[in-house]
C-alpha positions in Angstrom: 128.8 -3.2 -81.2 128.6 -2.8 -77.5 128.3 -5.7 -75.2 128.2 -6.4 -71.4 131.5 -8.3 -71.6 133.9 -9.9 -69.1 137.5 -11.0 -69.3 137.7 -12.6 -65.9 135.4 -14.6 -63.5 134.1 -12.9 -60.4 131.4 -10.6 -59.0 129.3 -8.1 -60.9 132.3 -5.7 -61.0 134.0 -7.9 -63.8 131.2 -6.8 -66.2 132.2 -4.0 -68.5 130.5 -2.3 -71.4 132.9 -3.1 -74.2 133.1 -2.7 -77.9 133.3 -6.1 -79.6 132.9 -7.3 -83.2 129.4 -7.6 -84.4 128.6 -11.3 -85.2 127.4 -12.5 -88.6 124.7 -15.2 -89.0 125.9 -18.6 -90.2 123.8 -21.1 -92.1 120.3 -21.5 -90.5 120.9 -18.5 -88.2 119.5 -15.0 -87.8 121.2 -11.8 -86.6 118.9 -10.0 -84.1 119.2 -6.4 -83.1 118.5 -6.8 -79.4 115.8 -4.6 -77.8 115.8 -6.3 -74.4 117.4 -9.3 -72.8 116.3 -11.1 -69.7 118.5 -11.8 -66.7 118.4 -15.2 -65.0 120.2 -16.8 -62.0 122.2 -18.9 -64.4 123.8 -15.6 -65.6 125.1 -14.9 -62.1 126.5 -18.4 -61.8 128.2 -18.4 -65.1 129.7 -14.9 -64.5 131.3 -16.1 -61.3 132.2 -19.8 -62.1 131.8 -20.3 -65.9 130.2 -23.7 -65.2 129.3 -25.0 -68.7 131.1 -22.3 -70.7 134.8 -22.0 -71.6 136.8 -19.5 -69.5 136.4 -15.7 -70.3 136.4 -13.6 -72.4 132.6 -13.9 -72.8 129.3 -12.2 -73.1 126.4 -13.8 -71.2 122.6 -13.7 -71.7 120.3 -16.3 -73.2 116.9 -14.5 -73.2 116.4 -12.1 -76.1 113.7 -10.0 -77.8 114.5 -7.9 -80.9 114.3 -7.5 -84.6 115.8 -9.7 -87.3 118.3 -7.6 -89.3 120.1 -10.3 -91.3 119.5 -14.0 -92.1 121.9 -16.7 -92.9 121.8 -19.3 -95.7 118.8 -21.5 -95.5 116.6 -19.5 -93.2 112.9 -19.6 -94.2 111.0 -18.8 -91.0 111.9 -15.1 -90.7 112.5 -12.1 -92.9 114.2 -8.8 -92.2 112.3 -6.6 -89.9 110.5 -9.5 -88.1 110.1 -9.0 -84.4 111.1 -12.2 -82.6 111.9 -13.5 -79.1 113.5 -16.7 -77.8 116.2 -18.4 -75.9 119.6 -18.9 -77.3 120.8 -22.6 -77.1 121.5 -23.3 -73.5 124.2 -23.5 -72.2 126.7 -22.7 -74.9 124.8 -20.1 -77.0 125.1 -17.2 -74.7 125.6 -13.6 -75.9 122.3 -11.7 -75.8 123.6 -9.0 -73.4 124.8 -7.0 -76.3 123.5 -4.8 -79.1 123.3 -7.7 -81.6 123.3 -11.5 -81.2 123.1 -14.5 -83.6 121.2 -17.7 -83.0 119.5 -20.6 -84.8 116.3 -19.4 -86.5 114.4 -22.2 -84.8 115.4 -20.9 -81.3 113.0 -18.0 -82.0 109.3 -17.4 -82.4 107.4 -14.3 -83.6 106.9 -11.9 -80.8 103.2 -11.5 -80.0 102.0 -8.1 -81.2 100.5 -7.2 -77.9 103.6 -8.0 -75.9 106.4 -5.4 -75.7 110.0 -6.3 -75.9 110.7 -6.0 -72.2 107.9 -8.4 -71.4 108.9 -10.8 -74.2 112.6 -10.7 -73.1 111.6 -11.7 -69.6 109.8 -14.9 -70.7 112.0 -17.4 -72.7 114.4 -19.2 -70.4 112.2 -19.2 -67.4 109.0 -20.0 -69.2 110.6 -22.7 -71.3 112.0 -24.2 -68.1 108.5 -24.3 -66.5 106.9 -25.6 -69.7 109.4 -28.4 -70.2 109.2 -29.3 -66.5 105.4 -29.3 -66.1 104.2 -30.2 -69.6 106.9 -32.1 -71.4 108.3 -34.0 -68.4 105.5 -34.2 -65.8 102.6 -34.2 -68.3 100.6 -32.1 -65.7 96.9 -32.5 -66.2 93.7 -30.9 -65.0 92.7 -31.9 -61.5 96.3 -32.8 -60.5 98.1 -31.2 -57.6 101.5 -29.5 -57.9 103.8 -28.1 -55.3 106.1 -25.3 -56.7 109.0 -24.3 -54.6 110.2 -20.6 -54.9 106.9 -19.9 -56.5 107.5 -16.1 -56.7 110.9 -16.6 -58.5 111.6 -16.3 -62.2 110.7 -19.9 -63.1 108.3 -20.3 -60.2 105.8 -17.5 -61.0 105.6 -18.6 -64.7 105.2 -22.2 -63.7 102.2 -21.2 -61.5 100.5 -19.6 -64.4 101.2 -22.6 -66.7 99.9 -25.0 -64.1 96.7 -23.0 -63.6 96.1 -22.8 -67.3 96.3 -26.6 -67.4 93.7 -26.9 -64.6 96.0 -28.0 -61.8 95.7 -27.2 -58.1 98.8 -25.2 -57.1 100.6 -25.0 -53.8 103.5 -22.5 -53.7 106.3 -21.8 -51.2 107.6 -18.3 -50.7 108.2 -15.8 -47.9 105.0 -14.4 -46.3 105.6 -11.0 -47.9 105.1 -12.5 -51.3 101.9 -14.4 -50.6 99.6 -11.7 -51.9 101.5 -11.8 -55.2 101.2 -15.6 -55.3 97.4 -15.4 -54.8 97.1 -12.8 -57.6 98.7 -15.2 -60.1 96.6 -18.1 -59.0 98.3 -20.0 -56.2 95.6 -21.9 -54.3 97.7 -22.6 -51.1 100.6 -20.5 -50.0 103.3 -21.9 -47.6 105.8 -19.6 -45.8 109.0 -21.5 -46.1 110.5 -19.5 -43.2 107.9 -20.5 -40.6 106.1 -23.6 -42.1 107.3 -27.0 -42.9 105.9 -28.0 -46.3 106.1 -31.7 -45.4 103.8 -31.2 -42.4 100.7 -32.1 -44.2 98.7 -35.2 -45.2 98.4 -33.7 -48.7 100.2 -35.6 -51.5 101.1 -34.1 -54.8 101.3 -35.5 -58.3 104.2 -33.1 -59.2 106.8 -31.2 -57.3 108.8 -28.5 -59.2 112.0 -27.7 -57.2 114.3 -24.8 -58.0 116.2 -25.0 -54.7 117.8 -28.4 -54.5 119.7 -30.1 -51.7 117.6 -31.0 -48.7 114.5 -29.4 -50.2 114.6 -31.7 -53.1 115.2 -34.8 -50.9 112.4 -33.9 -48.5 110.0 -33.2 -51.4 110.0 -36.9 -52.3 108.0 -37.5 -49.1 105.0 -35.3 -50.2 104.6 -37.1 -53.6 101.9 -39.7 -54.1 103.2 -43.1 -55.4 103.9 -42.7 -59.1 104.4 -38.9 -58.7 107.3 -37.0 -60.1 109.9 -34.5 -58.7 111.4 -32.3 -61.3 114.4 -30.5 -60.0 116.2 -27.6 -61.7 119.3 -28.2 -59.6 121.6 -31.2 -60.1 120.2 -34.0 -57.9 122.0 -35.6 -55.1 122.4 -39.3 -54.8 120.3 -39.4 -51.6 117.4 -37.8 -53.5 117.5 -40.5 -56.1 117.8 -43.2 -53.5 114.9 -41.8 -51.5 112.8 -41.5 -54.6 113.4 -45.1 -55.5 112.3 -46.3 -52.1 109.2 -44.2 -52.2 108.3 -45.5 -55.7 108.3 -42.0 -57.2 110.4 -40.5 -60.1 113.0 -37.9 -59.5 114.6 -36.1 -62.5 116.8 -33.1 -63.1 115.9 -30.8 -66.0 118.3 -28.7 -68.0 116.4 -26.3 -70.3 116.7 -26.7 -74.0 116.0 -24.2 -76.8 112.8 -25.6 -78.3 110.7 -24.0 -81.0 107.5 -25.9 -80.2 107.9 -24.8 -76.6 108.6 -21.1 -77.4 105.6 -21.1 -79.7 103.5 -22.5 -76.9 104.8 -19.7 -74.6 104.0 -17.1 -77.3 100.4 -18.4 -77.6 99.9 -18.2 -73.9 101.4 -14.7 -73.7 99.3 -13.6 -76.7 96.1 -14.8 -75.0 97.1 -13.0 -71.7 97.5 -16.3 -69.9 101.2 -16.0 -69.2 102.9 -12.8 -68.1 106.3 -12.2 -66.5 106.4 -10.0 -63.5 109.3 -7.6 -64.2 110.6 -6.2 -61.0 113.2 -4.0 -62.6 114.8 -2.9 -65.9 118.4 -1.7 -66.4 120.1 -0.2 -69.5 123.0 -2.3 -70.9 125.5 0.1 -69.3 124.1 -0.8 -65.9 124.1 -4.5 -66.3 126.5 -5.0 -63.4 124.0 -3.3 -61.1 121.3 -5.7 -62.4 123.5 -8.6 -61.5 124.1 -7.3 -58.0 120.4 -6.9 -57.4 119.5 -10.3 -58.8 122.1 -12.0 -56.7 120.4 -10.9 -53.5 117.8 -13.5 -54.2 115.0 -11.2 -52.9 113.6 -10.0 -56.3 110.1 -11.2 -57.4 109.8 -12.4 -61.0 112.4 -11.2 -63.5 114.9 -8.5 -64.2 115.5 -7.2 -67.7 118.3 -5.4 -69.5 117.2 -2.9 -72.1 119.3 -2.2 -75.1 117.1 -0.2 -77.6 
């Protein structure tokens, strides 16, 4: 099979369309013919620095939407021909930027019939991150107030939709050029991070979702009400924890997990039209390096997707 493969760490230029062995499903696994695979910032970071993965050679990609073409021993959830989508186990289950990929059957859910493969591939990692942050961790409820940093980003714009579906009041930060988009997806109050200080307010939030880290995370503690929670997607600094303890709020760092209950919840929202990824660009597998280069600019809205079939 063909895969977007790398044998060294570095910039997008290290990615090559390469013929590699097609994997076979082990016990409890399915082999999926990939139709489309989402691209996330973690792909850029792992391509350049490996982070959680062993050194190259490797094929990246955690998001996947496709068709089950083979099942391993013990799989009861899916049959050949089923259309599925999901997130491979993060961080060590990468490999969806290829024509075929294997993964645990319970990392997948049935793809909603009304959602195409590109849209389905854009959802899993980012939507699961948002769901696990807002629902599983923060227990966001109707009437609560949430501040979402980088609200037009991959995780951010899906977190906005999940928060609104749960009845929360949403404030989102993004550049002014993206405020119309934020309003379209339900943001109640938009903050231009380039010209406005999000701490310059009397407003206090029940939840802050932070995808930026560093000083932004630490300063976010100050806008939480007592008993509120900061969920950061970037490893927290000691000063953030110390600041949170003094302010009597909770600060946690989330690392997304593959989660069948979560991906089924995402599927239900998508099936009802309550959760939709904004796909700002698609690229064939052979042009995966170009997708990486665009994504690394940090200026895209929503998600980029690699198409395979």
